[in-house]
Structure formats: structure tokens, C-alpha cells
LUMTITI-187754 format. One record per residue (C-alpha): residue in one letter; x, y, z. Coordinates in nm, 4 decimals. Layout:
N
   zavex         px         py         pz
       a          X          Y          Z
...
//
This chain:
163
   zavex         px         py         pz
       x    12.6165    -7.5435     9.4148
       x    12.7893    -7.2815     9.1605
       x    12.9245    -7.3926     8.8291
       x    13.2439    -7.2370     8.7831
       x    13.3162    -6.9748     8.5716
       x    13.5449    -7.0467     8.2470
       x    13.8832    -6.8740     8.3798
       x    13.9414    -6.6291     8.2467
       x    13.6776    -6.4341     8.1562
       x    13.7183    -6.1620     7.8583
       x    13.5584    -5.9149     7.7808
       x    13.5017    -5.6829     7.5212
       x    13.2159    -5.4661     7.4337
       x    13.1468    -5.6639     7.1041
       x    13.0944    -5.9411     7.2392
       x    12.7586    -5.7478     7.3997
       x    12.7192    -5.6224     7.0453
       x    12.6655    -5.9401     6.9090
       x    12.4559    -6.1012     7.1653
       x    12.2576    -5.7917     7.1121
       x    12.2169    -5.8313     6.7341
       x    12.1028    -6.2171     6.8214
       x    11.8505    -6.1994     7.0323
       x    11.5227    -6.0945     6.8229
       x    11.2663    -6.2241     7.0613
       x    11.0230    -5.9679     7.2012
       x    11.2481    -5.9370     7.5012
       x    11.5545    -5.7724     7.3653
       x    11.7542    -5.5074     7.4440
       x    11.7555    -5.2943     7.0891
       x    11.9455    -4.9226     7.0774
       x    12.0778    -4.7900     6.7257
       x    12.3956    -4.7645     6.7892
       x    12.6715    -4.7043     6.5649
       x    13.0140    -4.9000     6.6211
       x    13.1755    -4.6049     6.7573
       x    12.8977    -4.5371     6.9546
       x    12.9067    -4.8786     7.1367
       x    13.2418    -4.8505     7.2020
       x    13.2179    -4.5037     7.4232
       x    12.9032    -4.6678     7.5438
       x    13.1799    -4.9743     7.6934
       x    13.4129    -4.7231     7.8571
       x    13.0796    -4.6466     8.0922
       x    13.0142    -4.9400     8.1573
       x    13.1153    -5.2335     8.4194
       x    13.2167    -5.5953     8.2380
       x    13.1797    -5.8639     8.5289
       x    13.0540    -6.2104     8.5417
       x    12.8601    -6.4080     8.7989
       x    12.8056    -6.7567     8.9024
       x    12.4900    -7.0159     8.8387
       x    12.2567    -6.9378     9.1737
       x    12.4721    -6.5759     9.2593
       x    12.1970    -6.3103     9.3039
       x    12.2382    -6.0195     9.1151
       x    11.8601    -5.7920     9.2546
       x    11.7596    -5.8357     9.5956
       x    11.3142    -5.7934     9.5872
       x    11.3462    -5.4537     9.7881
       x    11.7027    -5.3111     9.7229
       x    11.6905    -4.9778     9.6603
       x    12.0363    -5.0330     9.4221
       x    11.9218    -4.8584     9.0639
       x    12.2063    -5.0496     8.8340
       x    12.0990    -5.1554     8.5298
       x    12.2419    -5.4610     8.4297
       x    12.2423    -5.5750     8.0356
       x    12.3045    -5.9457     7.9883
       x    12.5749    -6.0356     7.7223
       x    12.5451    -6.4277     7.7748
       x    12.3998    -6.6631     8.0281
       x    12.0293    -6.6559     8.1897
       x    11.8533    -6.5092     8.4860
       x    11.5646    -6.5824     8.6658
       x    11.3620    -6.3334     8.7949
       x    11.1640    -6.4046     9.1201
       x    10.9062    -6.1699     9.2617
       x    10.6786    -6.2763     9.5797
       x    10.3361    -6.1182     9.6376
       x    10.1229    -6.0906     9.8921
       x     9.9924    -6.3841     9.8733
       x    10.2854    -6.5706     9.8519
       x    10.3016    -6.6720     9.5413
       x    10.6098    -6.7148     9.3265
       x    10.6166    -6.5978     8.9624
       x    10.8878    -6.6175     8.7259
       x    11.0580    -6.4945     8.4128
       x    11.3685    -6.5402     8.2181
       x    11.6170    -6.2742     8.0620
       x    11.8568    -6.4479     7.8299
       x    12.1802    -6.2590     7.6207
       x    12.0682    -5.9498     7.4486
       x    11.8634    -5.8022     7.6775
       x    11.8841    -5.6048     8.0404
       x    11.7213    -5.6305     8.3951
       x    11.6823    -5.3610     8.6479
       x    11.5444    -5.0960     8.4184
       x    11.2869    -5.0696     8.6352
       x    11.4026    -4.9111     8.9413
       x    11.6659    -4.7496     8.7280
       x    11.3610    -4.5227     8.5783
       x    11.1879    -4.5038     8.8815
       x    11.4200    -4.4752     9.1819
       x    11.1332    -4.7141     9.3449
       x    11.2603    -5.0200     9.5749
       x    11.3957    -5.3303     9.3178
       x    11.0114    -5.5589     9.2930
       x    11.1837    -5.8710     9.2075
       x    11.5000    -6.1077     9.2910
       x    11.7173    -6.1761     8.9873
       x    11.9519    -6.4684     9.0044
       x    12.1672    -6.6368     8.7439
       x    12.0284    -6.9531     8.6373
       x    12.3713    -7.0266     8.4643
       x    12.7194    -6.8322     8.4751
       x    12.6328    -6.4934     8.3044
       x    12.8811    -6.2207     8.1812
       x    12.7099    -5.8876     8.2420
       x    12.7596    -5.5382     8.1962
       x    12.6343    -5.3097     8.4280
       x    12.5442    -4.8847     8.4383
       x    12.5438    -4.7280     8.7372
       x    12.2892    -4.4115     8.7823
       x    12.6289    -4.2061     8.8638
       x    12.7924    -4.3490     8.5329
       x    12.4676    -4.2582     8.3240
       x    12.4564    -3.9235     8.4731
       x    12.8166    -3.8846     8.3517
       x    12.7352    -4.0227     7.9965
       x    12.4548    -3.7747     7.9777
       x    12.6607    -3.5075     8.0238
       x    12.9333    -3.6138     7.7742
       x    12.7414    -3.7842     7.5750
       x    12.3834    -3.6781     7.5557
       x    12.2434    -3.8166     7.1934
       x    12.3765    -4.1800     7.3493
       x    12.2497    -4.1607     7.6680
       x    11.9063    -4.0465     7.4907
       x    11.9476    -4.3127     7.2861
       x    11.9931    -4.6125     7.5849
       x    11.7345    -4.4435     7.8118
       x    11.4757    -4.5288     7.5297
       x    11.5912    -4.8362     7.4314
       x    11.5375    -4.9245     7.7807
       x    11.2220    -4.7443     7.8206
       x    11.1144    -4.9409     7.5112
       x    11.1958    -5.2858     7.6696
       x    10.9907    -5.1719     7.9677
       x    10.7269    -5.0762     7.7844
       x    10.7040    -5.3993     7.5706
       x    10.7338    -5.6134     7.9251
       x    10.4303    -5.4321     8.0873
       x    10.2395    -5.5330     7.7502
       x    10.3441    -5.9197     7.7999
       x    10.1539    -6.0137     8.0982
       x    10.4059    -6.2816     8.2078
       x    10.7324    -6.0829     8.1314
       x    10.5675    -5.8155     8.3742
       x    10.7491    -5.9589     8.6521
       x    11.1225    -5.8565     8.4661
       x    11.0645    -5.5046     8.5045
       x    11.2893    -5.5124     8.7884
//
């Protein structure tokens, strides 16, 4: 059963900034942005909420949207050719979807809300707009996502989180 979301859910990019600042784990998303850059980036991101149990990303889907987690927890499930299920957890201050965002390959895992979550999405089209209008900001965002991919790939249990 899906857990109800708080009504109404309010979004402010400062909540995302605070979540990123609180996440001190190796799985943290860490762009180096000043307050003005955060406000600009916030105008390119789409905030939304998901209920517990809701699927955010389907394994093998071709969508390339990247998601930044403000609050809540997501689980990452991957079924390999031997039908084994591998799990990872992604929490506030981190991101998912960065693998397909960079590679343009189908999603390699399913991502589902383990609890109600507040998320911010960035589609490839919005990233292209950001790149054209704010290239330094887009570069910093891409570098932070690339750093997250690198850290996950170096951490065997977190490799599955590269979606």
C-alpha cells in the first residue's frame, strides 16, 4: 500500500540545497554552486513527489532524466541474467538516473520509492537549455554527476545504483 504524501507538498530549491549539505556519505551529490547558481538551477529542475512503492525508473526504459533526491529513500533493484536481485538505497542529497543521462543507454535497474520522496528532475532537453544559457553551471552539474558515477562504480555494492 502506498503511504500518503503530506498535503500540500511544498517545494523550494533551498530544501534541496540543505539535503545535499546534510548528506556526508560517499553517495552524496556534491555540486559546488553558490546561492545564485542554485536559484538558476532550480528554474531548470522540475520538483515532484512520489509515494512509497511508486516506481520512478523501470529497468530497460530509454528515458534519460536524472533525479535529485531532496527527502525520502529510493531502492534500486537489478535483475541479472541469473535472476538474482541486487539492491542499493539512495537517500536525500543524492541522485539517480545519471548512468542513462550520460550514456544514452537503456536504464540498467529499476528505482522505486522506499518511502514518500521529494525529488527534482532534470530532463535532457532542460539540461541542453541550461548548457546553452549557463554553460559554467551546466559543466559543474555534469562534473558532480560524473563524480557520483565514479564513486558508485568504485564501490562494488553501489554499482547497481548507477541507473
